[in-house]
C-alpha positions in Angstrom: -104.6 98.5 85.4 -101.9 95.9 85.7 -102.5 92.3 84.8 -103.4 90.0 87.7 -100.1 87.9 87.4 -98.0 91.2 87.5 -99.5 92.5 90.8 -97.3 92.9 93.9 -98.2 93.4 97.5 -97.6 97.1 97.4 -99.8 97.5 94.3 -102.8 96.5 96.4 -102.5 99.5 98.7 -104.9 102.3 98.1 -106.8 100.8 95.2 -109.9 102.6 94.0 -113.2 100.7 94.2 -113.4 100.4 90.4 -109.9 98.8 90.4 -110.9 96.4 93.2 -114.0 95.4 91.2 -111.9 94.8 88.0 -109.4 92.8 90.0 -112.1 90.7 91.5 -113.5 90.1 88.0 -110.1 88.9 86.8 -109.8 86.6 89.8 -113.2 85.1 89.1 -112.4 84.5 85.4 -109.1 82.9 86.4 -110.8 80.6 88.9 -113.5 79.5 86.4 -110.8 78.8 83.8 -108.8 76.7 86.4 -111.9 74.9 87.4 -112.7 73.9 83.8 -109.1 72.8 83.3 -109.2 70.7 86.5 -112.5 69.0 85.5 -111.2 68.3 82.0 -108.0 66.8 83.5 -110.0 64.7 86.1 -112.2 63.3 83.3 -109.1 62.4 81.2 -107.5 60.7 84.2 -110.7 58.8 84.9 -110.9 57.7 81.3 -107.2 56.5 81.1 -107.6 54.8 84.5 -110.6 52.9 83.3 -108.8 51.8 80.1 -105.8 50.7 82.1 -107.9 48.7 84.5 -109.8 47.0 81.6 -106.4 46.3 79.9 -105.1 44.6 83.0 -108.4 42.6 83.3 -107.8 41.3 79.7 -104.2 40.6 80.5 -105.0 38.3 83.4 -108.4 37.1 82.4 -108.1 36.4 78.7 -108.5 32.8 77.6 -105.1 32.6 75.9 -105.3 28.9 75.8 -107.7 29.3 72.8 -104.9 31.0 70.8 -102.1 29.6 68.9 -98.5 30.3 70.1 -98.2 33.1 67.4 -101.5 34.7 68.4 -100.6 34.5 72.1 -97.3 36.2 71.5 -98.7 39.0 69.5 -101.5 39.5 72.0 -99.1 39.7 74.9 -96.9 42.2 73.0 -99.8 44.4 72.1 -100.9 44.4 75.7 -97.4 45.5 76.8 -97.5 48.3 74.2 -100.9 49.5 75.3 -100.2 49.3 79.0 -97.0 51.3 78.6 -98.8 53.9 76.5 -101.7 54.3 79.0 -99.3 54.4 82.0 -97.3 57.2 80.3 -100.5 59.1 79.5 -101.7 58.7 83.1 -98.4 60.0 84.5 -98.5 63.0 82.1 -102.1 63.8 83.1 -101.3 63.6 86.8 -98.1 65.5 86.4 -96.1 62.7 88.1 -92.5 61.7 87.6 -92.1 59.1 84.9 -92.0 55.4 86.0 -88.5 54.0 85.8 -88.0 52.1 82.5 -87.4 48.4 82.2 -84.1 48.7 80.4 -82.4 46.0 82.3 -84.6 43.6 82.1 -94.9 39.4 35.9 -93.8 41.3 32.7 -92.0 39.9 29.7 -90.1 43.2 29.1 -86.9 43.7 30.9 -87.6 46.2 33.7 -85.7 49.5 33.3 -83.5 50.2 36.3 -84.6 53.4 38.1 -82.0 56.1 38.8 -80.7 56.1 42.3 -82.2 58.9 44.5 -80.2 62.1 44.5 -80.5 62.5 48.3 -78.3 59.4 49.0 -74.8 60.1 50.1 -72.2 59.4 47.4 -68.8 57.9 48.1 -66.6 58.4 45.0 -64.0 55.9 44.0 -61.6 57.2 41.3 -60.1 54.6 38.9 -57.3 55.9 36.6 -54.7 54.0 34.7 -51.4 53.6 36.5 -49.6 54.7 33.3 -51.1 57.5 31.3 -48.5 57.4 28.5 -49.5 56.2 25.1 -49.2 52.4 25.0 -48.3 52.4 21.3 -44.6 51.2 20.9 -43.8 53.9 18.4 -45.3 56.8 20.5 -45.2 56.7 24.3 -46.3 60.4 24.6 -48.5 61.6 27.6 -52.2 61.1 26.9 -54.9 63.7 27.6 -58.0 63.0 29.7 -61.0 63.4 27.4 -63.9 62.2 29.6 -65.2 59.6 32.0 -67.7 56.9 32.5 -69.7 56.8 35.8 -71.2 53.6 37.3 -73.3 53.8 40.5 -73.7 50.8 42.8 -76.2 50.9 45.7 -74.8 49.8 49.1 -75.9 49.9 52.7 -74.3 50.4 56.1 -76.3 48.1 58.6 -77.9 49.8 61.6 -75.2 51.0 63.9 -75.7 51.3 67.6 -73.8 54.2 69.3 -73.9 55.9 72.6 -74.7 59.5 73.4 -72.5 60.6 76.4 -74.0 63.6 78.1 -71.5 65.2 80.4 -72.8 67.9 82.7 -70.1 70.1 84.2 -70.3 71.2 87.8 -69.3 74.8 88.6 -68.9 76.0 92.1 -68.2 79.3 93.9 -65.9 78.5 96.8 -66.7 81.7 98.7 -70.5 81.5 98.3 -70.6 77.7 98.4 -72.9 77.8 95.3 -73.1 75.0 92.7 -74.3 75.6 89.1 -75.0 72.8 86.6 -76.9 72.7 83.3 -80.4 71.1 83.6 -80.9 67.6 82.1 -82.5 67.8 78.7 -86.0 66.2 78.5 -86.2 62.8 76.9 -89.0 60.6 75.6 -88.2 58.1 78.4 -86.6 60.1 81.3 -84.0 58.0 83.1 -84.2 55.3 80.5 -81.5 53.8 78.2 -83.0 54.6 74.7 -82.5 57.9 72.9 -85.3 59.3 70.7 -83.7 57.9 67.6 -83.7 54.3 68.9 -87.3 54.6 70.0 -88.3 55.9 66.5 -86.3 53.0 64.9 -88.1 50.5 67.1 -91.5 51.8 66.3 -90.9 52.0 62.6 -89.4 48.5 62.5 -92.4 47.1 64.3 -95.4 49.0 63.0 -94.2 49.9 59.5 -91.9 47.1 58.6 -93.9 44.5 60.7 -90.9 43.1 62.5 -92.0 41.1 65.6 -90.2 42.1 68.8 -88.6 38.7 69.3 -87.0 39.1 65.8 -85.8 42.7 66.7 -84.4 41.3 69.9 -82.2 38.8 68.0 -81.2 41.5 65.4 -80.0 43.8 68.2 -78.2 40.9 69.9 -75.9 40.6 66.9 -74.5 43.9 68.0 -74.2 42.6 71.6 -77.1 44.9 72.6 -79.5 43.3 75.0 -83.1 44.5 74.4 -85.7 42.0 75.6 -89.0 41.9 73.7 -90.9 43.2 76.7 -88.5 46.2 76.9 -89.0 46.9 73.1 -92.8 46.8 73.6 -92.6 49.2 76.5 -90.5 51.6 74.5 -93.1 51.5 71.7 -95.9 52.2 74.1 -94.2 55.2 75.8 -93.2 56.4 72.3 -96.8 56.2 71.2 -97.9 58.3 74.2 -95.3 60.9 73.3 -96.7 61.2 69.8 -100.2 62.0 70.9 -99.7 65.8 70.9 -98.4 65.5 67.3 -101.4 63.4 66.4 -103.7 66.0 67.9 -102.0 68.8 66.0 -102.2 66.9 62.8 -105.9 66.2 63.4 -106.5 69.9 63.9 -104.6 70.6 60.6 -106.6 68.0 58.6 -110.0 69.2 60.0 -109.1 72.8 59.2 -109.7 72.1 55.5 -112.7 73.7 53.8 -113.4 70.3 52.1 -113.0 67.0 53.8 -113.1 63.5 52.4 -114.1 60.5 54.5 -114.1 56.7 54.0 -113.8 53.6 56.0 -112.2 50.2 55.3 -112.4 46.9 57.2 -109.3 45.3 59.0 -109.0 42.0 60.9 -108.5 42.4 64.6 -107.5 39.6 67.0 -110.3 38.5 69.4 -108.3 36.9 72.2 -111.3 35.4 74.1 -112.4 33.4 71.0 -109.0 32.7 69.5 -110.2 34.2 66.2 -110.3 37.5 64.4 -113.2 39.9 64.1 -113.8 42.8 61.8 -112.7 46.3 62.8 -112.5 49.5 60.8 -110.0 52.2 59.9 -111.7 55.5 59.1 -109.7 57.9 56.9 -110.2 61.6 56.8 -108.3 63.5 54.0 -108.1 67.2 53.1 -109.7 68.2 49.8 -108.5 66.8 46.5 -107.7 70.4 45.3 -106.1 71.5 48.6 -102.6 72.7 47.9 -101.4 71.1 51.1 -102.3 67.4 51.4 -103.1 65.7 54.6 -104.8 62.5 55.8 -105.5 61.1 59.3 -106.7 57.7 60.4 -108.9 56.6 63.2 -109.0 53.0 64.3 -112.5 51.9 65.5 -114.1 48.6 66.4 -117.1 49.2 64.2 -118.5 51.4 61.4 -121.4 52.9 63.2 -122.2 56.6 63.2 -120.9 57.1 66.7 -117.3 56.8 65.5 -117.2 59.6 62.8 -119.6 61.7 65.0 -117.1 61.5 67.9 -114.1 62.2 65.7 -115.5 65.2 63.9 -117.0 66.5 67.2 -120.8 66.8 67.9 -120.2 69.8 70.1 -117.5 72.3 71.2 -115.6 70.9 74.1 -114.7 74.2 75.7 -110.9 73.7 75.4 -110.1 75.1 72.0 -111.3 72.2 69.9 -114.5 73.0 67.9 -116.8 70.7 66.1 -116.1 70.4 62.4 -118.5 72.4 60.1 -117.7 72.3 56.4 -118.2 70.2 53.2 -117.8 66.4 53.5 -117.3 64.3 50.4 -118.4 60.8 51.1 -120.4 57.9 49.6 -124.1 57.2 50.3 -123.5 55.0 53.3 -126.5 55.8 55.6 -124.2 56.5 58.6 -123.1 59.7 57.0 -126.6 61.1 57.3 -126.3 61.0 61.1 -122.8 62.6 60.8 -124.2 65.5 58.8 -127.2 65.9 61.2 -125.0 65.9 64.3 -123.8 69.5 63.7 -125.3 72.4 61.8 -123.3 73.9 59.0 -122.1 70.6 57.5 -122.6 70.2 53.7 -122.8 66.8 52.1 -121.1 66.1 48.8 -121.6 62.9 46.8 -119.3 60.5 45.0 -119.8 60.1 41.2 -117.5 57.1 41.2 -120.0 55.2 43.4 -122.9 56.2 41.2 -120.9 55.0 38.2 -120.1 51.7 39.9 -123.8 50.8 40.2 -124.1 50.9 36.4 -120.8 49.1 35.9 -122.0 46.3 38.1 -125.1 45.9 35.9 -122.8 45.1 33.0 -120.5 42.8 34.9 -123.4 40.8 36.6 -126.1 40.9 33.9 -124.3 41.3 30.6 -125.6 43.6 28.0 -127.6 46.6 29.4 -128.5 49.6 27.3 -129.2 51.8 30.3 -125.9 51.0 31.9 -124.0 51.6 28.6 -125.6 55.1 28.2 -125.1 56.0 31.8 -121.4 55.2 31.6 -121.0 57.2 28.4 -122.6 60.3 30.0 -120.6 60.0 33.2 -117.4 59.6 31.1 -118.1 63.0 29.5 -118.2 64.6 33.0 -114.9 62.9 34.0 -113.2 64.0 30.8 -114.1 67.6 31.5 -113.0 67.3 35.2 -109.6 66.1 34.1 -109.2 69.3 32.1 -110.4 71.4 35.1 -108.0 69.8 37.7 -105.1 72.2 36.9 -107.3 75.4 37.2 -107.7 77.7 40.2 -110.8 77.4 42.3 -112.5 80.4 40.7 -111.7 79.2 37.1 -112.8 75.7 37.8 -116.2 76.9 39.2 -116.7 79.1 36.2 -116.0 76.3 33.8 -118.3 74.0 35.6 -121.1 76.5 35.3 -120.6 77.0 31.6 -119.5 73.4 30.5 -120.3 70.9 33.3 -123.7 72.1 34.4 -125.4 71.3 31.0 -123.9 67.7 31.1 -125.2 67.2 34.6 -128.7 68.6 33.7 -128.9 66.3 30.7 -127.8 63.4 32.8 -130.5 64.1 35.4 -133.3 64.4 32.9 -132.2 61.2 31.2 -132.0 59.3 34.6 -135.6 60.4 35.5 -136.8 59.4 32.1 -135.3 55.9 32.2 -136.5 55.4 35.8 -140.1 55.9 34.6 -139.6 53.2 32.1 -138.1 50.4 34.3 -140.1 48.3 36.8 -139.7 48.8 40.5 -137.3 46.4 42.3 -135.2 45.7 39.3 -131.4 46.0 39.4 -131.6 48.8 36.8 -134.1 50.7 39.0 -131.8 50.4 42.0 -128.8 51.8 40.0 -130.9 54.7 38.8 -132.4 55.3 42.3 -128.9 55.6 43.7 -128.0 58.6 41.6 -131.5 60.2 41.7 -131.7 60.0 45.5 -128.2 61.5 45.9 -128.5 64.1 43.2 -128.2 67.1 45.5 -125.0 65.8 47.0 -123.6 64.6 43.7 -123.9 68.1 42.2 -122.4 70.0 45.1 -119.3 70.4 43.0 -121.3 72.8 40.8 -121.6 75.2 43.8 -118.1 74.9 45.1 -114.9 74.8 43.0 -113.0 73.1 45.8 -115.2 70.1 45.8 -114.2 67.1 43.7 -116.8 65.0 41.8 -115.9 61.8 43.6 -114.2 60.4 46.8 -111.4 58.5 45.0 -109.0 61.0 46.5 -109.6 59.5 49.9 -110.3 55.9 49.0 -107.0 55.5 47.1 
């Protein structure tokens, strides 16, 4: 039977009952799929609309008088970025035409100079003597070129603005009165002034090089190009919205790894209502340390509660192709990760030996001489020395060596930790350091079961 989208009116004549039933089944499946897509789209539109309304409430209701001039400027610029990004996402979700842009508006040794990168364009300047005859008065014969000295100097051509002129020819048939013209190529900002390269340059300058928009405005003005800071902020916002599909694809790539590393780090975030900063967090998720293709993705969150990694890794399948992550997670013993592991079946926790080692190292730094800490660090160092040898091996070879060489080291360490724990009093700093490793022992030794699992989380933390 033909596919539903290939059917024509004449194909429906004289269909057998079985064919009619199959056709009806296809139609029902198509309707269910469209209904799911509509509900997903409506939920996305509702979410973006809410975020946009909240952003406008902040914009007109924030107590900006509590900020300094610098804080107020950055707050307003960030609002402009976010508003442009949300507006672009909302238009994409609704399938509307884009809103017109606002274009009108200390070492003692002398450092060794590194070689200049090979990929840089070379401009050669040849310097030869004007007279290549022997300068000796008694000779004067022509000389032979026997070699050359090469000196390289690094130079730069400042950013150059140029204009893309798109000329669309019109072709007409006089007898048929038919006009043919090539369709306009899609742009990041349809109908706007900036090309994709200028939008990328603006975003890199602001977010990577940390140039404020007012400074970029003055830089561009030196080339007689008028780009108000509000326009630059709008370009960045719409450019950010255009990058969302790339971010989603990169997220799927990172989460497709068999082994995933996770870590979080605090960052200062401006709190406009109080005129101060508050603590936010950036969560990092990296593909395994032994993965041949590296990858890391970041998730900015206002806190470090379990709800953030649970939402990022997915507690459930969403019915639209994205499935919850179910593999091995290398992390420290922060209690939040217990909820992350419990949120989905099939997730395997792997511990961080560097964090266990750090507990004993802190005993030496804070309390001075400690025999237990000294011995623990010595035993852990043996494992690390072996792991450095295994790093270049294949997964199967690494796992085999761990079974024959590493497992005895881990077993001896475990027996020694339990013995020392029975000798020290409860509540002491040494007991806490020992408890950390003993309580996390199953996760710490996950590397003995999987050759792709690293012994620590330094791969992500670094």
